[in-house]
C-alpha positions in Angstrom: 26.7 1.3 -5.1 23.7 2.2 -3.0 24.4 4.6 -0.1 22.2 3.4 2.8 21.6 5.3 6.1 20.4 3.0 8.9 18.6 4.9 11.7 17.7 3.1 15.0 18.2 3.9 18.6 19.0 0.3 19.4 22.7 -0.5 18.9 21.8 -4.1 18.4 19.3 -3.3 15.6 21.8 -0.9 13.9 24.4 -3.6 14.0 22.0 -6.3 12.7 20.7 -4.2 9.9 24.2 -2.9 8.9 25.6 -6.4 8.9 22.7 -7.6 6.8 23.2 -5.0 4.1 27.0 -5.0 4.2 26.8 -8.7 3.3 25.4 -7.6 0.0 27.9 -6.3 -2.6 26.1 -3.1 -3.6 25.5 -1.3 -0.3 27.6 1.4 1.5 26.2 1.7 5.0 26.3 4.5 7.6 24.4 4.6 10.9 22.5 7.1 13.0 21.2 6.7 16.6 18.2 9.0 16.5 16.2 11.4 14.3 18.5 14.3 15.0 21.5 12.4 13.7 19.5 11.1 10.8 18.7 14.7 9.6 22.4 15.6 9.9 23.6 12.4 8.1 21.1 12.9 5.3 22.7 16.3 4.7 26.3 15.1 5.1 26.3 11.5 3.8 23.6 12.2 1.2 22.3 8.6 1.2 20.3 7.1 -1.7 17.9 5.5 0.7 17.2 5.5 4.5 15.8 2.9 6.9 14.1 4.8 9.7 12.9 3.6 13.1 9.8 5.3 14.5 10.3 5.4 18.3 13.6 7.0 19.2 14.8 9.5 21.9 15.7 13.1 21.2 13.8 13.1 17.9 11.4 10.4 16.8 11.2 9.0 13.3 8.0 11.0 12.2 9.6 14.3 13.1 12.9 13.3 11.5 11.0 12.2 8.3 9.3 15.6 8.1 12.6 17.4 8.3 14.3 15.1 5.9 11.6 15.6 3.3 11.6 19.3 3.7 15.4 19.7 3.5 16.7 16.9 1.2 14.0 14.4 0.0 15.2 10.9 -0.2 13.4 7.5 -0.4 12.7 6.3 3.2 11.7 2.8 4.3 10.1 2.9 7.8 11.0 0.1 10.2 8.1 -0.4 12.6 6.8 -2.8 15.1 3.9 -5.2 14.3 1.4 -3.4 16.6 -1.7 -1.2 16.1 0.3 1.8 17.3 3.1 1.0 15.0 0.6 0.7 12.1 -0.9 4.1 12.8 2.5 5.7 13.0 3.6 4.0 9.8 0.6 5.3 7.8 1.3 8.8 9.0 4.9 8.3 7.8 3.7 7.2 4.4 1.6 10.3 4.1 4.6 12.4 4.9 6.6 10.9 2.1 8.0 7.5 3.2 8.1 5.1 0.2 7.6 1.8 2.1 7.8 0.1 5.4 9.1 -3.1 6.9 7.6 -4.7 10.1 10.1 -6.0 12.7 9.2 -9.7 13.2 10.1 -9.6 16.9 9.0 -6.3 18.2 10.9 -3.0 18.8 14.2 -4.8 19.3 14.1 -7.8 16.9 16.5 -10.7 17.4 15.1 -12.4 14.3 15.6 -9.7 11.6 17.2 -12.4 9.5 13.7 -13.9 8.9 12.8 -10.9 6.7 16.2 -10.4 5.1 15.1 -11.0 1.5 12.0 -8.8 1.9 14.0 -6.0 3.5 16.8 -6.0 0.9 14.3 -6.1 -1.9 12.3 -3.3 -0.5 15.3 -1.1 0.2 16.7 -1.7 -3.3 13.3 -0.9 -4.8 13.0 2.2 -2.7 16.4 3.4 -3.9 15.0 3.4 -7.4 11.7 5.0 -6.5 10.6 8.6 -6.5 9.5 9.9 -3.1 6.4 12.1 -3.3 6.8 14.8 -0.7 5.3 18.0 -2.0 1.8 19.5 -1.3 -0.2 16.3 -2.0 1.1 14.3 0.9 1.3 17.2 3.3 -2.1 18.4 2.3 -3.6 15.0 2.8 -2.1 14.6 6.2 -3.5 18.0 7.2 -6.9 17.1 5.8 -7.0 13.9 7.8 -6.1 15.8 11.0 -8.9 18.4 10.3 -11.5 15.7 9.7 -10.6 14.0 12.9 -10.8 17.2 14.8 -14.1 18.3 13.3 -15.9 15.0 14.2 -18.9 16.0 12.1 -21.5 13.3 11.5 -20.5 11.2 8.5 -22.9 10.6 5.6 -24.4 7.1 5.7 -23.9 5.1 2.6 -27.1 3.9 0.9 -26.9 0.1 0.8 -28.1 -1.0 -2.6 -28.3 -4.7 -1.8 -26.2 -7.6 -3.2 -24.0 -6.3 -6.1 -23.8 -8.8 -8.9 -23.6 -6.7 -12.1 -20.1 -5.3 -11.8 -17.1 -5.0 -9.6 -13.8 -3.0 -9.2 -10.7 -4.9 -8.4 -7.6 -3.0 -7.2 -4.1 -4.4 -6.9 -1.4 -2.4 -5.2 1.9 -2.8 -3.2 4.8 -0.4 -2.5 3.5 3.1 -2.2 -0.1 1.9 -2.0 -1.5 3.3 1.2 -1.0 6.9 0.2 -2.1 6.2 -3.4 -5.4 4.6 -2.2 -6.0 7.6 0.1 -5.9 9.7 -3.1 -8.3 7.5 -5.1 -10.9 6.0 -2.9 -12.2 9.2 -1.3 -13.1 10.4 -4.8 -15.7 7.6 -5.2 -19.1 9.1 -4.4 -21.7 7.9 -1.9 -23.8 6.3 -4.6 -20.9 4.5 -6.5 -22.7 1.5 -8.0 -20.1 -1.2 -7.8 -18.3 -2.8 -4.8 -14.5 -2.2 -4.7 -12.2 -5.1 -3.8 -8.6 -4.2 -2.8 -5.6 -6.4 -2.4 -2.8 -4.3 -0.8 0.3 -6.1 0.2 0.4 -5.5 3.9 1.1 -7.4 7.2 -1.9 -8.9 9.1 -1.4 -6.5 12.0 -1.8 -3.4 9.7 -4.9 -4.0 7.5 -7.6 -3.4 10.2 -6.0 0.0 11.1 -5.6 0.8 7.4 -9.3 0.0 6.7 -10.4 2.1 9.6 -8.2 5.0 8.4 -9.7 4.8 4.9 -13.2 4.6 6.4 -12.7 7.9 8.1 -12.0 9.7 4.9 -14.1 7.9 2.3 -17.8 8.3 1.4 -18.1 4.6 0.9 -17.9 2.2 3.8 -14.5 0.6 4.1 -14.0 -2.7 5.9 -11.3 -5.4 6.4 -12.3 -8.8 5.2 -11.4 -11.1 8.1 -14.5 -13.3 8.0 -17.0 -14.2 5.1 -18.8 -11.1 3.9 -21.5 -10.9 1.2 -20.4 -8.4 -1.5 -22.5 -5.3 -1.5 -22.2 -2.0 -3.4 -21.5 1.1 -1.3 -18.5 -0.8 0.2 -14.7 -1.0 -0.2 -13.3 -4.4 0.9 -9.7 -4.5 2.1 -8.1 -7.9 2.0 -6.8 -9.0 5.4 -3.0 -9.1 5.7 -1.5 -12.6 6.2 -4.2 -14.1 4.1 -5.6 -14.2 0.5 -9.0 -12.7 -0.3 -11.2 -14.7 -2.7 -14.7 -14.4 -4.2 -16.9 -17.5 -3.7 -20.6 -18.3 -3.8 -22.5 -18.6 -0.6 -26.3 -19.1 -0.6 -26.3 -18.0 -4.2 -24.5 -14.7 -3.4 -21.0 -13.5 -4.3 -19.1 -13.6 -1.0 -15.6 -12.6 0.1 -13.6 -15.0 2.3 -10.1 -14.8 3.7 -8.0 -18.0 3.2 -4.5 -18.8 4.5 -1.7 -17.5 2.3 -1.1 -19.7 -0.8 2.5 -20.9 -0.9 2.2 -20.9 -4.7 2.3 -17.1 -4.7 5.0 -14.7 -3.6 3.0 -11.7 -2.5 0.0 -11.5 -0.1 -2.8 -10.7 0.0 -2.5 -12.0 -3.6 -3.8 -9.8 -6.4 -3.5 -12.7 -8.8 -5.7 -15.0 -6.7 -8.3 -12.3 -6.1 -8.4 -11.4 -9.8 -8.9 -15.0 -10.9 -11.6 -15.6 -8.3 -13.4 -12.5 -9.5 -13.4 -13.9 -13.1 -14.9 -17.1 -11.9 -18.0 -15.3 -10.5 -18.4 -12.1 -12.6 -18.8 -11.5 -16.3 -15.3 -10.2 -17.3 -17.1 -7.4 -19.3 -18.4 -6.1 -16.0 -15.0 -6.1 -14.2 -12.8 -3.0 -13.8 -9.2 -3.8 -12.9 -6.9 -1.1 -11.5 -3.2 -1.9 -11.2 -1.4 0.7 -9.0 2.2 1.2 -7.8 4.2 -1.7 -6.5 7.2 -3.9 -7.2 6.9 -7.3 -8.8 4.2 -8.8 -11.1 1.4 -9.8 -8.8 -1.9 -9.8 -10.6 -0.6 -8.9 -14.0 -1.7 -12.2 -15.6 -5.2 -12.1 -14.0 -5.7 -8.5 -15.0 -4.6 -9.3 -18.6 -7.3 -12.0 -18.6 -9.9 -9.4 -17.5 -9.1 -7.2 -20.5 -9.0 -10.2 -22.8 -12.4 -11.2 -21.6 -13.9 -7.8 -22.4 -13.3 -6.0 -19.1 -11.5 -2.7 -18.7 -8.2 -2.1 -16.9 -6.2 0.8 -15.7 -2.4 0.8 -15.2 -0.9 3.7 -13.2 1.6 5.5 -15.3 5.3 5.6 -14.6 5.2 9.3 -14.0 3.2 8.9 -10.7 3.9 5.3 -9.6 6.2 5.2 -6.6 7.5 1.9 -8.0 6.7 1.2 -11.6 6.7 -2.6 -11.3 3.2 -4.1 -11.2 1.7 -1.6 -13.7 4.6 -2.1 -16.0 4.1 -5.8 -16.0 0.5 -5.4 -16.9 1.4 -3.1 -19.7 4.1 -5.5 -20.9 1.4 -8.2 -21.2 -0.9 -6.0 -23.2 -3.4 -6.0 -20.4 -3.9 -2.3 -19.9 -6.9 -0.6 -21.5 -5.5 2.8 -20.5 -2.4 4.1 -18.8 -3.2 7.0 -16.5 -1.4 9.2 -13.9 -2.7 8.9 -10.4 -4.7 12.1 -10.5 -6.9 10.8 -13.4 -7.6 7.3 -12.1 -10.6 8.0 -9.8 -12.4 9.9 -12.5 -11.9 7.1 -15.0 -13.2 4.6 -12.5 -16.3 6.7 -12.0 -16.9 7.1 -15.7 -16.6 3.4 -16.4 -18.8 2.4 -13.5 -21.5 4.5 -14.9 -21.3 7.5 -12.5 
């Protein structure tokens, strides 16, 4: 039985969420009306997982999350609105230790929560099995981000090396991905020779804010791919949510495009489709695939093909993955050249790309 604490200031949302989970056979549900009650219930009820709203009276979700992680760390799934403000708050929550997030389909008080029932239940079940990361790394990163914003020092300008055709890094990631990417990508230097293509499962309303957030802490230029873009080194390309990012040829140059989600694939932006499109336009021996934390198997087949074709692949190890799903699937298929903990992945990428 999974003990679930539902935290939301809206009585309607609490009732909807509680009813949704109580209809499953493996949930025991308790409710809290605000962050203050959530902190107390985390202590008394000792839930296995928490769904936490962001905007609440008395104590908001971000403050409550900080106290929960300091007192009794527990996997937390943030429930946020599909807005830019909601996205920024969600990223802050992920850095403070939240495992995942779910976007309300109808705003702050959603009357259509049933539309995301399967996704919500799967994410909460997955979170209950995950390992929240709440110690110095997340807190230190959040502090570093604040300091960099406050300093507002001139940012180094990346040297554009022209169209990149000799090699490429492809990263696939889902649950726990934003914080994981914020650990890896800032460690790629200004003169990193290959472009980096990232498929992070994320809603359309979140990816632009996420790309901007990464751009503020990375030496490379980070952009969301919402329209066709020629692939250049010195750049990290974030697939736009609500679409699939593919490599195509335009005027003889490798170009990224965003296409409507393929119904043939379960997760979007699709890691599998990105990986296979890369193999169509790059020599596999010059492709570096990185499979990070996430539930499911998206990209495992394509990344295994990268390795089979002479490319190199990294699977994040179970010891650091928030959810050891996607990396485990790659390993199961014999598609991982190496299995590494998070703190060693950036260095391996640099070494393999010739840095």
